[in-house]
N, CA, C and O atoms as a MOPAC input file, in Angstrom:
PM7 MOZYME 1SCF
protein

 N     -3.42300 1     7.03400 1   -13.77400 1
 C     -2.09200 1     6.69500 1   -14.21300 1
 C     -1.60200 1     5.49500 1   -13.40100 1
 O     -1.72000 1     5.46900 1   -12.17600 1
 N     -1.06500 1     4.52900 1   -14.08500 1
 C     -0.58600 1     3.31900 1   -13.43000 1
 C      0.93200 1     3.34300 1   -13.30000 1
 O      1.64800 1     3.80000 1   -14.19200 1
 N      1.39600 1     2.84000 1   -12.16900 1
 C      2.82100 1     2.79700 1   -11.87500 1
 C      3.25600 1     1.36000 1   -11.63700 1
 O      2.45400 1     0.51900 1   -11.23100 1
 N      4.52400 1     1.08400 1   -11.88900 1
 C      5.08700 1    -0.22300 1   -11.56000 1
 C      5.41700 1    -0.24100 1   -10.06600 1
 O      5.28600 1     0.77000 1    -9.37700 1
 N      5.84100 1    -1.39400 1    -9.58500 1
 C      6.23000 1    -1.52000 1    -8.17000 1
 C      7.35900 1    -0.54800 1    -7.85100 1
 O      7.30900 1     0.13800 1    -6.83000 1
 N      8.36200 1    -0.47700 1    -8.69700 1
 C      9.51700 1     0.38900 1    -8.45300 1
 C      9.11200 1     1.86400 1    -8.46600 1
 O      9.55500 1     2.63400 1    -7.61400 1
 N      8.27400 1     2.26300 1    -9.42700 1
 C      7.82100 1     3.65000 1    -9.50000 1
 C      6.96700 1     4.01200 1    -8.28200 1
 O      7.06700 1     5.11600 1    -7.74800 1
 N      6.13300 1     3.07300 1    -7.85600 1
 C      5.29700 1     3.30000 1    -6.67400 1
 C      6.16300 1     3.44400 1    -5.42700 1
 O      5.91300 1     4.31100 1    -4.59000 1
 N      7.17400 1     2.59900 1    -5.30700 1
 C      8.06800 1     2.66800 1    -4.15300 1
 C      8.74800 1     4.03200 1    -4.09000 1
 O      8.87600 1     4.61000 1    -3.01100 1
 N      9.17500 1     4.54000 1    -5.21800 1
 C      9.80300 1     5.85900 1    -5.25200 1
 C      8.77800 1     6.94500 1    -4.92600 1
 O      9.09600 1     7.90100 1    -4.21800 1
 N      7.55700 1     6.80700 1    -5.43300 1
 C      6.50400 1     7.80400 1    -5.22700 1
 C      6.11600 1     7.92500 1    -3.75400 1
 O      5.89700 1     9.02900 1    -3.25600 1
 N      6.03200 1     6.78900 1    -3.05900 1
 C      5.60400 1     6.82700 1    -1.65100 1
 C      6.77900 1     6.66000 1    -0.68100 1
 O      6.57300 1     6.47200 1     0.51800 1
 N      7.99000 1     6.72900 1    -1.19300 1
 C      9.21800 1     6.66900 1    -0.37900 1
 C      9.28700 1     5.40400 1     0.47100 1
 O      9.43700 1     5.45800 1     1.69200 1
 N      9.17700 1     4.28400 1    -0.19700 1
 C      9.27900 1     2.98300 1     0.47400 1
 C     10.21400 1     2.08100 1    -0.31000 1
 O     10.58100 1     2.37400 1    -1.44800 1
 N     10.58400 1     1.00000 1     0.30900 1
 C     11.39500 1    -0.02500 1    -0.31800 1
 C     10.51300 1    -0.82600 1    -1.29600 1
 O      9.38200 1    -1.15800 1    -0.94000 1
 N     10.98400 1    -1.14700 1    -2.50900 1
 C     10.16300 1    -1.93000 1    -3.44500 1
 C      9.68900 1    -3.27400 1    -2.88200 1
 O      8.58700 1    -3.71800 1    -3.20400 1
 N     10.49800 1    -3.92000 1    -2.05200 1
 C     10.06200 1    -5.19400 1    -1.47700 1
 C      8.90400 1    -4.98500 1    -0.50200 1
 O      8.03400 1    -5.84700 1    -0.37900 1
 N      8.89000 1    -3.84800 1     0.19000 1
 C      7.77700 1    -3.53500 1     1.08800 1
 C      6.50100 1    -3.27300 1     0.29600 1
 O      5.41600 1    -3.69400 1     0.69900 1
 N      6.63300 1    -2.58100 1    -0.82700 1
 C      5.46600 1    -2.31800 1    -1.68100 1
 C      4.92800 1    -3.63300 1    -2.21900 1
 O      3.71500 1    -3.83800 1    -2.24600 1
 N      5.80800 1    -4.52400 1    -2.64700 1
 C      5.38400 1    -5.83600 1    -3.13800 1
 C      4.64600 1    -6.60200 1    -2.04600 1
 O      3.61500 1    -7.22000 1    -2.31000 1
 N      5.16200 1    -6.56400 1    -0.83600 1
 C      4.50500 1    -7.24800 1     0.27900 1
 C      3.11100 1    -6.67700 1     0.52900 1
 O      2.16700 1    -7.42900 1     0.77200 1
 N      2.97600 1    -5.34600 1     0.47300 1
 C      1.67500 1    -4.71400 1     0.68000 1
 C      0.69000 1    -5.07300 1    -0.43400 1
 O     -0.50500 1    -5.22900 1    -0.18300 1
 N      1.18800 1    -5.20000 1    -1.64600 1
 C      0.33100 1    -5.62900 1    -2.76600 1
 C     -0.14100 1    -7.05900 1    -2.52900 1
 O     -1.32000 1    -7.36000 1    -2.71400 1
 N      0.76000 1    -7.93200 1    -2.12500 1
 C      0.41100 1    -9.33100 1    -1.87400 1
 C     -0.58000 1    -9.47700 1    -0.71400 1
 O     -1.41900 1   -10.37800 1    -0.72100 1
 N     -0.48100 1    -8.59300 1     0.27500 1
 C     -1.40100 1    -8.61500 1     1.41300 1
 C     -2.74800 1    -7.99300 1     1.06900 1
 O     -3.70600 1    -8.13200 1     1.82900 1
 N     -2.82900 1    -7.31500 1    -0.05900 1
 C     -4.06900 1    -6.66600 1    -0.46400 1
 C     -4.24200 1    -5.27500 1     0.12700 1
 O     -5.32300 1    -4.69400 1     0.02500 1
 N     -3.21400 1    -4.74000 1     0.73300 1
 C     -3.30700 1    -3.41100 1     1.34200 1
 C     -3.09200 1    -2.30400 1     0.31600 1
 O     -3.49400 1    -1.16300 1     0.54200 1
 N     -2.46200 1    -2.63100 1    -0.80600 1
 C     -2.36000 1    -1.73000 1    -1.95500 1
 C     -3.03600 1    -2.45000 1    -3.11600 1
 O     -2.69000 1    -3.58300 1    -3.45100 1
 N     -4.00900 1    -1.76600 1    -3.72400 1
 C     -4.71300 1    -2.37100 1    -4.85700 1
 C     -3.82600 1    -2.33700 1    -6.09700 1
 O     -3.19000 1    -1.32400 1    -6.38900 1
 N     -3.79000 1    -3.44300 1    -6.81400 1
 C     -2.95900 1    -3.53600 1    -8.01500 1
 C     -3.59100 1    -4.52600 1    -8.98900 1
 O     -4.39200 1    -5.37900 1    -8.60800 1
 N     -3.20800 1    -4.38800 1   -10.25100 1
 C     -3.62000 1    -5.36700 1   -11.25500 1
 C     -2.35500 1    -6.01500 1   -11.81000 1
 O     -1.28700 1    -5.40400 1   -11.84900 1
 N     -2.50200 1    -7.25400 1   -12.23300 1
 C     -1.36500 1    -7.99300 1   -12.77800 1
 C     -1.60700 1    -8.18900 1   -14.26500 1
 O     -2.62000 1    -8.76900 1   -14.65600 1
 N     -0.69800 1    -7.71700 1   -15.09100 1
 C     -0.87300 1    -7.80800 1   -16.54300 1
 C     -0.18600 1    -9.03000 1   -17.14600 1
 O     -0.02400 1    -9.10800 1   -18.36400 1
 N      0.21000 1    -9.95800 1   -16.33000 1
 C      0.88800 1   -11.15500 1   -16.81200 1
 C      2.38000 1   -11.13300 1   -16.52200 1
 O      2.98500 1   -12.18300 1   -16.30100 1
 N      2.97900 1    -9.94600 1   -16.52000 1
 C      4.40800 1    -9.81400 1   -16.25300 1
 C      4.69100 1    -9.06700 1   -14.96900 1
 O      5.59600 1    -9.43000 1   -14.21800 1
 N      3.91600 1    -8.01900 1   -14.71300 1
 C      4.19700 1    -7.14400 1   -13.58400 1
 C      2.90500 1    -6.63700 1   -12.96700 1
 O      1.83200 1    -6.72300 1   -13.56300 1
 N      3.03400 1    -6.11100 1   -11.76900 1
 C      1.89800 1    -5.49700 1   -11.10400 1
 C      1.86100 1    -4.01700 1   -11.47100 1
 O      2.89100 1    -3.34400 1   -11.50300 1
 N      0.66500 1    -3.52700 1   -11.74400 1
 C      0.46500 1    -2.11700 1   -12.03100 1
 C     -0.44900 1    -1.54500 1   -10.95600 1
 O     -1.47800 1    -2.13000 1   -10.62000 1
 N     -0.05900 1    -0.40400 1   -10.42800 1
 C     -0.74500 1     0.20000 1    -9.29100 1
 C     -1.26900 1     1.56900 1    -9.70000 1
 O     -0.53700 1     2.39200 1   -10.25000 1
 N     -2.55900 1     1.79900 1    -9.42000 1
 C     -3.16800 1     3.08200 1    -9.73400 1
 C     -2.67300 1     4.13300 1    -8.74700 1
 O     -2.82400 1     3.97500 1    -7.53500 1
 N     -2.09000 1     5.19400 1    -9.26300 1
 C     -1.48600 1     6.25100 1    -8.44900 1
 C     -2.53000 1     7.01700 1    -7.63100 1
 O     -2.21100 1     7.53200 1    -6.56000 1
 N     -3.76200 1     7.09900 1    -8.11500 1
 C     -4.80300 1     7.89700 1    -7.46600 1
 C     -5.20600 1     7.36100 1    -6.09300 1
 O     -5.76400 1     8.10700 1    -5.28800 1
 N     -4.93900 1     6.09600 1    -5.81000 1
 C     -5.34000 1     5.54700 1    -4.51800 1
 C     -4.54800 1     6.13500 1    -3.35700 1
 O     -4.93100 1     5.95000 1    -2.20200 1
 N     -3.46100 1     6.83300 1    -3.63300 1
 C     -2.64100 1     7.42500 1    -2.58700 1
 C     -3.00200 1     8.89200 1    -2.31100 1
 O     -2.47200 1     9.48600 1    -1.37300 1
 N     -3.89000 1     9.47700 1    -3.11000 1
 C     -4.24600 1    10.88800 1    -2.95900 1
 C     -4.81600 1    11.17600 1    -1.57400 1
 O     -4.37000 1    12.10800 1    -0.90600 1
 N     -5.78600 1    10.39400 1    -1.13800 1
 C     -6.40500 1    10.60500 1     0.16600 1
 C     -5.37900 1    10.44300 1     1.27400 1
 O     -5.39100 1    11.20400 1     2.24200 1
 N     -4.50600 1     9.48100 1     1.15100 1
 C     -3.46800 1     9.25700 1     2.16400 1
 C     -2.59500 1    10.49400 1     2.33000 1
 O     -2.34900 1    10.94100 1     3.45000 1
 N     -2.12400 1    11.04800 1     1.20800 1
 C     -1.24800 1    12.21100 1     1.28000 1
 C     -1.99000 1    13.43600 1     1.81900 1
 O     -1.40000 1    14.25700 1     2.52200 1
 N     -3.27900 1    13.56300 1     1.49300 1
 C     -4.07600 1    14.66700 1     2.03700 1
 C     -4.19300 1    14.54500 1     3.55000 1
 O     -4.07000 1    15.54200 1     4.26200 1
 N     -4.42900 1    13.34000 1     4.04800 1
 C     -4.53900 1    13.12000 1     5.48900 1
 C     -3.20500 1    13.38400 1     6.18900 1
 O     -3.18400 1    13.95600 1     7.27900 1
 N     -2.11100 1    12.98100 1     5.58400 1
 C     -0.78700 1    13.21900 1     6.17600 1
 C     -0.55200 1    14.72000 1     6.31200 1
 O     -0.08200 1    15.17800 1     7.35300 1
 N     -0.87100 1    15.48900 1     5.27600 1
 C     -0.68800 1    16.94000 1     5.33700 1
 C     -1.58900 1    17.56300 1     6.39600 1
 O     -1.18000 1    18.48900 1     7.09700 1
 N     -2.80700 1    17.06000 1     6.51300 1
 C     -3.74300 1    17.57300 1     7.51400 1
 C     -3.18800 1    17.34800 1     8.92200 1
 O     -3.21700 1    18.25700 1     9.75100 1
 N     -2.68400 1    16.14200 1     9.19500 1
 C     -2.14000 1    15.83500 1    10.51300 1
 C     -0.85800 1    16.60900 1    10.80100 1
 O     -0.62200 1    17.00300 1    11.94300 1
 N     -0.03100 1    16.83400 1     9.79100 1
 C      1.16900 1    17.64600 1     9.97700 1
 C      0.79400 1    19.05800 1    10.40500 1
 O      1.42500 1    19.63000 1    11.29400 1
 N     -0.23900 1    19.62400 1     9.76800 1
 C     -0.69600 1    20.96800 1    10.11800 1
 C     -1.25800 1    20.99400 1    11.53600 1
 O     -0.99300 1    21.93200 1    12.28700 1
 N     -2.03000 1    19.97200 1    11.91000 1
 C     -2.59700 1    19.91800 1    13.25300 1
 C     -1.49000 1    19.86100 1    14.30900 1
 O     -1.56600 1    20.55500 1    15.32300 1
 N     -0.47500 1    19.04900 1    14.07800 1
 C      0.64200 1    18.92600 1    15.01700 1
 C      1.41400 1    20.23400 1    15.09400 1
 O      1.80000 1    20.66800 1    16.18000 1
 N      1.64000 1    20.86200 1    13.94700 1
 C      2.34900 1    22.14000 1    13.91800 1
 C      1.57500 1    23.18800 1    14.70800 1
 O      2.16700 1    23.92100 1    15.50100 1
 N      0.26100 1    23.27000 1    14.50500 1
 C     -0.56500 1    24.22700 1    15.24100 1
 C     -0.53200 1    23.93900 1    16.74200 1
 O     -0.45200 1    24.86400 1    17.55000 1
 N     -0.59300 1    22.67900 1    17.11000 1
 C     -0.57000 1    22.29300 1    18.52400 1
 C      0.75100 1    22.66800 1    19.18700 1
 O      0.76800 1    23.18800 1    20.30300 1
 N      1.85100 1    22.40200 1    18.49800 1
 C      3.15900 1    22.69600 1    19.07000 1
 C      3.45000 1    24.19200 1    19.15500 1
 O      4.25600 1    24.62000 1    19.98100 1
 N      2.80600 1    24.98200 1    18.31400 1
 C      3.03100 1    26.42700 1    18.32700 1
 C      2.00400 1    27.18700 1    19.16300 1
 O      2.04200 1    28.41600 1    19.22200 1
 N      1.09400 1    26.46900 1    19.80700 1
 C      0.10700 1    27.11100 1    20.67200 1
 C      0.79500 1    27.55900 1    21.95200 1
 O      1.53800 1    26.78400 1    22.55400 1
 N      0.56000 1    28.80000 1    22.38100 1
 C      1.22000 1    29.27100 1    23.60000 1
 C      0.71000 1    28.52100 1    24.83100 1
 O     -0.44500 1    28.09900 1    24.89200 1
 N      1.59300 1    28.37100 1    25.79100 1
 C      1.22700 1    27.68600 1    27.03000 1
 C      0.44400 1    28.68300 1    27.89300 1
 O      0.90900 1    29.79700 1    28.13500 1
 N     -0.74200 1    28.28100 1    28.35300 1
 C     -1.51800 1    29.20800 1    29.17000 1
 C     -0.81000 1    29.50400 1    30.49200 1
 O     -0.10600 1    28.66200 1    31.04900 1
 N     -1.01800 1    30.70500 1    30.96100 1
 C     -0.40000 1    31.11700 1    32.21400 1
 C     -1.10500 1    30.41600 1    33.36900 1
 O     -2.33100 1    30.31200 1    33.38900 1
 N     -0.33100 1    29.94500 1    34.31700 1
 C     -0.88300 1    29.23000 1    35.46000 1
 C     -1.58200 1    30.22300 1    36.38100 1
 O     -1.00400 1    31.24900 1    36.74000 1
 N     -2.83200 1    29.92300 1    36.77000 1
 C     -3.58900 1    30.85000 1    37.60500 1
 C     -3.02900 1    30.94400 1    39.02200 1
 O     -3.26000 1    31.94600 1    39.70000 1
 N     -2.31000 1    29.94100 1    39.48100 1
 C     -1.75200 1    29.94800 1    40.83200 1
 C     -0.49900 1    30.80700 1    40.95400 1
 O     -0.08100 1    31.10800 1    42.07200 1
 N      0.09300 1    31.19600 1    39.88300 1
 C      1.32600 1    31.97500 1    39.91900 1
 C      1.07800 1    33.34600 1    40.53600 1
 O      1.93500 1    33.86100 1    41.25500 1
 N     -0.07200 1    33.93900 1    40.27100 1
 C     -0.36800 1    35.28600 1    40.75200 1
 C     -1.00900 1    35.30300 1    42.13400 1
 O     -1.38400 1    36.36400 1    42.63100 1
 N     -1.13300 1    34.17200 1    42.73600 1
 C     -1.71900 1    34.09800 1    44.07900 1
 C     -0.70900 1    34.69000 1    45.07400 1
 O      0.43600 1    34.24400 1    45.13800 1
 N     -1.13100 1    35.67700 1    45.83200 1
 C     -0.22800 1    36.37700 1    46.74200 1
 C     -0.29900 1    35.87600 1    48.17800 1
 O      0.23600 1    36.52100 1    49.07900 1
 N     -0.92700 1    34.77500 1    48.40000 1
 C     -1.03500 1    34.23100 1    49.76600 1
 C      0.22000 1    33.57900 1    50.22100 1
 O      0.28200 1    33.07600 1    51.34300 1

């Protein structure tokens, strides 16, 4: 499915001018049909999967209990 610059900006929560800049830099793949740029929506699937993976990793890390310090029980 192909999206316009404005639809892509809404889909990835960015400013349309930023999306246009990324297209011009070649960081987002797009085709030009003579009037507008069309962007394949599927190229963002891997990105969103990685973002969710990292969110889960951070959540797991932050919820890991702090190990008890071995020096606390030293009675010397």
